[in-house]
N, C-alpha and C positions, 0 to 999 in steps of 0.2 A: 722521244717524248719525255717531258719532265715527269719524274716519278709520281709527284703529288697529283698532277693533272690526270695521269693515267689511272691512279687508284680512285680518284673522285669520279671520273667518267665511268669506270667499271662499276662503282657502287651505285651510281644512278641507273645504269642499265639493269643491274641485278635487282634493285628495288622495284623498278618498273616491271621486270619479269615476274617477280614474286606476286605483285599486285595482280598481274594478268592471270597467274595460276589460280589465285584465290577467286577471282571473278569467274574463271572458266570452270572451276570445280563446282559452282553452284548450279550449273545446267549442262546436261550432256551435249546440247547442241551448240554451246558457246565456244568461241575460239579464243585461245590465248595468244599472246604476242609470239612472234617468231623466236625471240630471245628465250622466252620462258619454255617454249616447246623444246628448244635445244637443251636447256638446263635440266628440265624434267627428264628427258630421255637419257642424258648423260648420267644423272644420278641413279636412275633405275638400272641402267646398264652396269654401273659400278656396283650397285646392289646385287646384280646377278653374279658378278665376279666374286663378291664376298660370300654369297651362298655357295658358289663353286668351291671356295676355299674351305668351307666346312667339311667337304668330303675327305680331304686328307686328314682333317681333324678327327673324323669318325674312324678312319683307317688306323691312325696312331693310337687312339684310345683303345680300340678293340685289340690291336696287336699287343699293346703294352699290358693290358689286363688279362691276356690269355698267355698260354705257354709258347715257348720259342719254337717248338716242333710243329706248330700250326700257323706260323707267321705268313708263309707264302700263300696258303689257302685264304687267310683273312684278307691279305692285301689284294689278292686276285678278285675276291668277292666284292670288295669295296670299289675297286676300279671299274669292274664290268657293270656294276649297278648304275653308275653315272651314265654310261653309254645306253643301257637298257632304258633308263628313264627318259632320256632325250629322244631316242629313236621311236619308242612307243608313243610318246607325247606328240611327236611330229606326224606320225602315221594316222592316228585317230584320237589319242588321248586328249589333246587340246580341244578338239571339237566335241568330245564327250563331256568334258568338264565345263566348257563354255559354249553351250549349244545356241546361244542367242534366242531366237524365236522358234527354233526347231525342236520343240519338246514332243516326245512320242507318248509317254505315259504321264499325263498331267505335268506336274513339276518335279517328277521323281527321276525320269530318265529322258535325256535328249541327245541328239546327235546332229552335228552340223556338217557331216560329210567327211570323206577320206582326205588325208593330206592337208597341206597348208596352202591356203589361197588368200592372199591379201585382198580385202574388199576394196571397192572404189573409195578413194579418199582415205587410204590407210595411213597417211601421215598426219598432218595437223588437224584434219577433220575427224580422225578416229578418236572416239571417246572424249569428245569435247576439246581435243588438242592437248590433253595432258601427256600423252605418250603415243608412240606409233604402234601399229599392229605387230611389227617384228620385235620391238622392245617388250611388248606384252608377252609374246610367245617365249622369248628366251629367258625372261625372268621367271615366268611360271614354270617353264620346263626344268629349270634348276631345282625347283621344289619337288618335281615328280619322283626323283630317285630317293629323296630323303626318307620318306616313309618306309621304303623297302630296306634301306640301310639299317634302320632301327631293328628290323627283324634279324638281320645278319648277326648282330651281336648276341642276341638272346639264344640263338641256336648254334653258336660257334663251337668249334672243336669236335663236332660229331655228325654234322649233316653232310650228305654227299654234295659235291660241287654241282653236279648235273641237276640234282633235285632243287638246289637253291636257285639255279638259273631259271628253271621252269617256273618256280614260284614267283621269282622276281618279275619275269615278263608278264605273267598273268595278273599279278596283284597291282603292279604299276599301271598296267593298261586298263584294268576293269575295276579294281577295288578303290584305289585312290581317286580316280577320275570321277566315277559315278557318285561316290559319297561327297566329294568336293563340290560337285555341281549343285548339290542341295543348298549350299550356302554361297560360295564364291561365284557360282555360275548363275545365280538368280533363282534357284529352285525353292522348294517348299519351306525349307528352314529359314531362308532369307525372308520370305514373306511372313513367316511366323514371328520374326523379330530376333532370331538367333544371331549372335555376333561373335566373330573370331577374327581379329585383325590379321594375324600372320600364321596361325596354324596350331594352337594348343590342341584343338580337336582335329582339324582337317589334315594335319601332317602328323603330329606327335601321337595323339591317341589312336589315329588310324593305323599307324605303325605299331603302337604299343599293344593294341588288341590282337593284332596278327602275331606279334612276338609272344604273347601269352599263349595263344593257341599252338604256335609252332614249338615252343619250349616244352609244353605239356605232351604233345604228340611224339616228338622226337625222343623225349626222355632225358634223364640226367646223364652227365658224363660218368664214365667208369670211375668208381672210387669216390664219388662226391658224397653219397649217402651210404653209410655202411652200418648195418644192424641198427638202423634208426638214428644213428649219429651223423651230424653234419661235419664233413671233413673239408677244411679249407684247401683250395687249390690256388696257390699264389700265381700272380701274373709274372711275366718275364722281364718287363721293363717299365717301371713307373716313371722314368724319364720321358719315354715315348708317350705314355698316358697323359702326363702333365702338359707336354707340348701340344698334344692333341686337344686338350681342354682349352688351352690358350687360343689355338686356332679356331675352335668352335665359338668361343666367346667373341673373338675378333669378327668372325663371319656373321655372327648373330646381329651385329649392328646393321648389316645389309639386309638380313632376313626380316628383321622387324622394321628397320628404318625405311627401307625402300617399299615396304608394304603400305606406306602412306600414299604411294603412287603420285607423288609430286615432290618438287624440291622446295616446298614451303619451309623456309629455314626454321621457323618457330616449331612447327609440327614435328619435323624430323629431329631437331635437337631435343625436343621433349621426349620423344620415343627413345632416343639414345640414352637419355638420363634415366628414365624408368627401367630400361633394360639393364644398364650397368648397376644400378642400385639393387635391383631384385637379385641379380646374380651374386653380388657381394653379400647380401643378407643371407641368401641360400647357402653360400660357402661357409660363412661364419656359424650359421645355425647347425649345419651338418657336422662341422668340427666340434662344436660344443656337445651335441648329442652323442657323437661317437666317443668323445673323451669321457663323458659321464658313464656311458654303458660299458665301454671296453677298457676304461682306465687309462687309455692312451689316445691321442688324436690320430685317427686312421686316415692316411693320405687318400686312399681310394674313396673313402666316404666324403672327404673334403672335395675331391674332384667331382663326384656325382652331385654334391650339394650345389656346386656352381652351376652345373647343367640343369639341375632341378629348378633353381631360381630363374634360369633363362626360359625353360619350358613354361613355368608357371606364369610369367609375365607376357608371354607371346600373344595371348588372346586379347589382352587389355592394355597394352603399353601406351596406347594413345588416349585412353579414356578414364584412367584412374589417377588419383593424386599421388604426390611423391611419398607421403607417409603410407598410403595404401600399397604402393609398389614395394616398399620395404617390408611391409607386413606380409604381402604375398610371397616374397622371397624367403622370409623367416619361416613361414609355414611350409613352403616347398622343401627347404633344406631339412626341416624336422621330419616331415613325413617320408622323405625319400630314404632316410636311414632306417626308419621303422619298417618301411615297405621291403627293403632288402632283407631284414631279419625275418619278416613274415613269409616272403617267398621261399626262403630256406626252410622255414618251419613246415611249410606244406609241400616241401620237396620239389619245388619248381626251380630247376637249375638254370640260372641266368648269369653267365660268366662276367658280364660287364655291367649288370644292373640296369639294362635297357628298359625292362618292364617297369621298374620302380621309378625311373627318371621320366620316361616318355608317356607311359600310360597313367600311372598314379598322379603325377604332377600335371599331365595334360588335362586330366579330368578336373583336378583342383583348379588349374588356371582358367578353365572354362566356367566353372562355378563362380570364380572370383569376379568375373565380368558382372554377373548379376548381383553379387554381394557388395562390391565396392564402387561400381559405376552408377551414377545417377541417371545415365542415359539409356540403360538397358535393364530389362526385367530378368528375374531369376528363373521363372518358369520355362521360357523358351530355351534357356541354357540347359535345364534339366532334361527337357524333352530331346534336345539335340544330342546330349551325352548318351541317353538310352538308345535312340535310333541309330546313331553312329556305331555304338558298341555292338548292338545286336547284328547290324549289317556287316561290319568289319569281321566279326567272329564267324558269321555264316559264310562269307566269301572266302576268307583265308582258310577256314576249316575245310570247306569243300575242295579247295586247291590242294591243301596238304594231304587230305585223305585220299584224293585221286592219285597223287604222286606215290603215297605210301602203298597203295594197292597195285601199282604198276611197276615202277623202277625201284621203289623203296626210298625211304627218307634217310636212313642212317648208314654210315660206313661200316665195314666189317670190324669185328672186335679187334683183330690183329692190327688193322690199319689205324684204329683209334689209339691203341697203345703205342704204336710206332710213331704216330703223328701223321696228320693229313697232308703235310708237305710232301713227304715221300710217297705215301699211299695214294693220294689223289693227283699229285702233280709231278712226281718223279724228280723232285729237286729239294734243296734245302735253302732256307733264308740265310743261314750261316754255314758256309762250306766246311764240311768235316764234322758238323755238330748233328749227331743223330741219336735220338733217345728211343730205347726199346722197352722202357718200363712204363708204368701208369702214372709216373710223377708229372 
């Protein structure tokens, strides 16, 4: 076929498909064209792959910002978390988070039953034809592990592997899903007018609140705070950490962009743009603040500034102006640096800055919806932050305290000094490299 004719024909089909999606998005019962159904599903599935790509990003960031003697432990935690998220989500998490009409306690808790069971009309008749049941599940399932992965970084280098596994299963199954149902599942926060496009609250702050509780209960690493003084414990590989941030930034285009839940080219491209600009502004702001405070531009702060800008825009990427997206990023990059200093000041040891990035900037990003968007009010955002914070801390605290009272949270003193790779896994990430000091 002549190349010009092919491109023109493809453009006509795509334009008709986009028009079908826009028409279908106006009513849940409307059907889109078969072409748009295919394009929507393809884009959301690509989005799921991009979200999956964020997990090696988390693994590299955490490994790079921690010490080499704990690399195997960190990599194992990040890998198993993905499996835990998907398995618990398929068993009952998906139906807890999206109960449909099966609410048990008002619009606070609902449950659609065990396992996955595609309803009648699970393809083009599902959700107005925007995407299929299975596309819905796999995209949402990729989010399920992310909140728990945030916790992994905050308690790194001293938590027992078994304790982390138990926490991950319970929090992924019950914490993330029940809280998420309040907004994304059509629960009481949704009815109140609370808005969160892709998870500044329902992913990042849900993980961040648990990370704060976990870091407090497990205590700081040996040698981090000595006689009231803060002692820096450098990471092992800033190259890994930088590559991890690049992967996270790359994956975030799917995290936010596919949360539009259609392949509407204008909407998706706009979300890409606000996401990229907020990340860039956060990166620059963190560099500037760290340069002013520390007299040198700190790469670890720059990396967290990029992630802070991404977290900050996640709730509002589709509903704020370009200038507002840049402002959200600038504020995110500023407060993340200040939050890192503050956490050290109150002796909350967070090796990767997860609390500062995901909790502090998740809260800020949620507030930013009500501040910068003309479509959404501020009060529901404040109520949502308070309710999610209290509940996430209560659930994660109960899980951590139960583990602490039974098998214990923290590794033995000698294992922490030697490194969790040998103590917990009986192997090393780098053959022949074994550390017996507290460095």
